[in-house]
Every structure is written in structure tokens, then in C-alpha cells.
C-alpha positions in Angstrom: 109.3 71.8 98.6 106.1 72.3 100.7 104.0 68.8 101.4 101.6 71.0 103.7 99.9 74.1 102.3 100.2 76.7 104.8 96.8 79.0 106.0 96.8 81.4 103.1 94.7 83.8 105.5 98.0 85.2 107.1 99.0 86.7 104.1 96.3 89.0 104.8 98.1 90.3 107.9 101.5 89.6 106.5 103.6 92.2 108.3 101.9 91.8 111.5 102.3 87.6 111.4 105.9 88.4 110.5 106.5 90.9 113.5 105.0 87.9 115.7 107.1 85.1 114.5 110.0 84.8 112.2 110.7 88.7 112.2 110.0 89.3 116.1 113.4 90.0 117.1 113.5 93.2 114.3 110.2 94.5 115.9 109.6 97.2 118.5 106.1 96.6 120.1 104.0 99.2 122.1 100.1 98.2 122.4 98.5 97.0 119.6 100.7 98.3 117.3 104.2 96.9 116.0 107.3 97.9 113.4 110.3 97.0 112.4 113.4 99.0 113.5 113.4 102.1 111.9 117.1 101.2 110.5 115.2 97.9 108.9 112.2 99.0 107.6 109.5 101.5 107.8 106.3 98.5 107.5 104.0 98.8 110.4 101.0 96.7 111.5 98.4 96.8 114.1 97.1 93.5 115.8 94.1 92.4 113.4 92.0 91.8 116.3 92.0 95.5 117.0 92.3 96.9 113.6 93.0 100.3 112.3 89.7 101.5 113.4 90.9 101.9 117.1 92.1 105.1 118.3 94.4 103.8 121.1 95.6 101.4 118.1 96.9 105.2 116.3 98.0 106.4 119.6 100.5 103.1 119.9 101.9 103.6 116.7 102.4 107.4 117.4 104.7 106.1 120.5 106.5 103.5 118.0 106.4 106.2 115.0 107.4 109.5 117.2 107.3 113.1 116.3 107.2 113.6 112.7 107.7 109.9 111.9 107.3 108.2 108.7 105.6 104.5 108.8 104.5 102.4 105.9 101.1 100.1 105.9 99.9 97.6 103.9 96.4 96.3 104.0 93.8 93.9 101.9 90.7 95.5 103.8 88.9 99.0 102.9 91.6 101.6 104.1 90.7 103.9 107.2 91.3 107.6 107.4 94.3 108.0 110.4 92.8 110.3 113.0 94.1 113.7 113.7 97.4 114.2 113.9 98.6 111.9 111.0 99.3 113.0 107.3 98.9 110.6 104.3 102.0 111.1 102.2 101.5 108.0 99.8 98.5 106.2 99.0 98.8 103.5 95.8 96.9 100.0 95.3 98.9 96.7 94.6 98.7 93.4 94.1 99.8 90.6 96.1 101.1 87.3 94.2 101.7 84.2 95.1 103.7 81.5 93.5 101.1 78.7 92.6 103.1 77.0 89.7 106.9 76.0 91.2 107.6 74.3 88.1 107.5 77.6 86.0 109.5 79.3 88.4 111.9 76.4 88.0 111.8 76.3 84.6 112.2 78.0 81.5 114.9 78.9 78.7 118.6 78.4 79.8 120.4 81.6 78.9 124.2 81.8 78.3 125.8 82.8 81.2 127.8 86.2 80.5 131.5 85.5 81.7 131.8 89.0 82.7 129.0 88.7 85.1 129.1 87.2 89.3 126.3 86.5 91.0 126.7 86.5 94.7 125.3 86.5 98.0 124.9 90.3 99.3 126.5 91.1 103.1 126.8 94.0 104.7 129.9 95.2 102.8 127.3 95.5 99.6 124.7 98.1 101.9 126.0 101.2 100.4 125.6 99.5 96.7 122.1 98.3 97.4 121.5 101.6 98.7 122.5 103.6 95.5 120.4 100.8 93.2 117.6 101.0 94.9 117.5 104.7 94.8 118.3 104.8 91.2 115.7 102.1 89.8 112.7 102.4 92.9 111.8 99.3 93.9 110.1 100.2 96.9 111.1 101.2 100.6 114.6 100.1 101.2 116.7 101.0 104.5 120.3 100.8 105.6 119.6 97.6 107.4 116.8 96.0 105.4 119.2 92.8 104.7 119.0 91.8 107.9 115.2 90.5 107.0 116.7 87.6 104.6 118.9 86.7 102.2 119.7 88.8 99.1 121.3 88.4 96.0 123.0 90.5 93.7 124.7 90.1 89.8 127.8 92.0 89.7 129.5 93.7 87.0 133.0 93.9 87.7 132.4 95.7 91.0 129.5 97.6 90.1 126.4 96.1 91.5 123.8 96.0 88.2 121.0 93.9 90.1 119.5 92.4 93.3 116.5 90.6 94.8 115.8 89.4 98.2 113.8 88.2 100.9 111.6 90.7 102.8 108.7 90.1 105.0 108.8 86.3 106.1 105.9 84.6 108.2 104.9 81.0 109.0 104.8 79.1 105.4 105.4 82.2 103.5 108.3 84.1 102.8 108.4 87.7 100.6 110.6 88.2 97.2 111.4 92.3 97.0 113.9 94.4 96.0 113.7 92.8 92.6 115.8 95.5 90.5 118.1 95.9 87.3 120.2 99.2 86.9 118.8 100.9 83.3 122.7 100.1 81.9 121.6 96.3 82.4 118.4 95.7 81.8 117.1 93.3 79.0 119.6 90.6 79.8 117.5 88.8 82.1 119.1 89.3 85.5 115.9 90.1 87.6 114.6 87.0 86.3 117.4 85.0 87.1 117.4 86.2 90.7 113.9 85.6 91.4 114.1 82.2 90.3 117.0 81.7 92.5 115.7 83.9 95.3 112.3 81.9 94.9 113.7 78.2 95.0 116.0 79.0 98.1 112.5 79.9 99.8 110.7 76.7 98.5 113.8 74.8 99.9 113.1 75.5 103.0 109.6 74.5 102.7 107.9 78.1 102.4 106.1 79.5 99.4 107.2 82.7 97.7 104.9 85.5 97.4 105.5 89.2 96.2 103.9 92.3 95.7 103.9 94.7 92.5 102.1 97.7 91.8 98.7 97.8 90.2 99.8 99.6 86.9 102.9 97.7 86.5 101.8 95.6 84.0 105.1 94.6 82.9 105.9 93.0 86.3 103.2 90.9 86.5 103.2 89.5 83.2 107.1 88.5 84.4 106.0 86.9 87.5 103.2 85.4 85.8 105.3 83.4 83.6 107.7 82.6 86.5 104.0 81.1 88.2 103.0 83.5 90.3 98.9 84.0 90.4 97.5 87.4 91.6 95.9 86.3 95.3 94.4 89.8 95.9 94.5 93.5 95.7 95.6 95.6 98.8 96.4 99.2 99.1 99.8 100.5 100.8 100.2 103.9 102.6 103.2 106.2 103.8 101.6 108.3 106.7 103.8 110.5 109.0 103.1 111.4 112.5 102.5 115.6 112.5 105.7 116.8 115.2 104.3 119.2 117.6 105.2 122.9 116.8 106.2 125.2 119.0 
């Protein structure tokens, strides 16, 4: 567990901080803009010292996105409309939650282990199954190489992946829990809860604090995470924007 609480202000710019620290090897960089490699994640960020009101920063991002490219942004600050040449595809509200009561993450009533289920670390051989489960359940953005961002755990019923959770954005002192999802046929068995507990415990063992994001309207997920010891830190907005491709 952590002995010194890291600076929580880094969570205001979690993607930027990740791409300049632990996830720098996964970054593409141009001027004041950074993004993950397209096959890893569509998340991008501007240098906080510049911000998204600077037209040059958007030009830098356009170089990274490419014509017709789509990227995803998260911000705890008021949204700035993108300049001409960009289209907003999705804009939605979310809540950033941080683990503040580790005892609740580790505690809880024990469930009888279903002998037909096996939980293990996911590997490259599981990527097709991971992508298929995400497509079915829509827990958030997920790409073919998202698995490179951190540790992912999955629960299997025979050869079928029925639940998973893992680590996404990682920055100094904090790691995000993401891709929490369960196949509709396996819901109501506490599988996602168990995976969040295990992934969160692994993050804490490194001396880091788990955090996660939840859609504002998803009361069920927010209440679950609160029972596991997470507290809402701040609201934020996330949006997908596309660089308009030139026409002939």
C-alpha cells in the first residue's frame, strides 16, 4: 500500500501525465499534442501548459490524427469547441472515481468459487476474445493492442471469455481500472466485482492508487464502485472528435 499519497492534481490531466511517464513508449508526439498509438488507444491530450484553446495545439493534434482520423479526449475543465476542420462525434459526461477506502476493496463477503470458472491473466492469444467481449458489452474504447497498457484479467467458462477487467492509463502514483465487463449470460454472479478487487489489489501492491471512470448516468456501476471503496473525485467530459478529411 502507498505510504505517501501522490499529488491528486495529476489526475486532472491523466492521459497527458501517462503519456509523459509510464506510457511514454506507447506515445506518438507532435508539438503540444500526444496520443497513444492508434492500435493501442484513441486517447489523446494537449500539454496542460498550452491547453485546448490554442489553435496550434489542434494543428499538432491534426498531424497525429491524420485526415479522417478519430481521437478521444477527456477533460475536467470546461470544453472548448474544436476549430474548423474537426467534427465532434460524441460528447458525454462522466465521473472520475478514486479508491479512498482500501479496506472495502479487499473486504466483502466471500463467494463460493464456481469450479466451472477459471480466472487468469490475459495474453496476446486472448485479444480476439477480448475485443469481441468489449464489442458486445461496450465498457468503453478498446483497441487490438490495448492489452499493452497494463495487466488484464479474464474469467473463462470453458474456452469462452465471460468477464474481464484490466489496467489502462498509468501515471505516477495512479493506475486506471478499465474494460470492466461481463457477458450477458454470466451477469449477476459477481464476476466483475471479483476482477475489480483483484486488479485493484495488484495496483495497490505496487504502491499506486486505483482510479476509474464511469458514465454519469450509470448509477448501478457508480454504486458498485462506491461499495468497493471508491469515491467520486470530479466530474469530467469525454468526447470523440474526427479530423475532417479533405475532399477532392
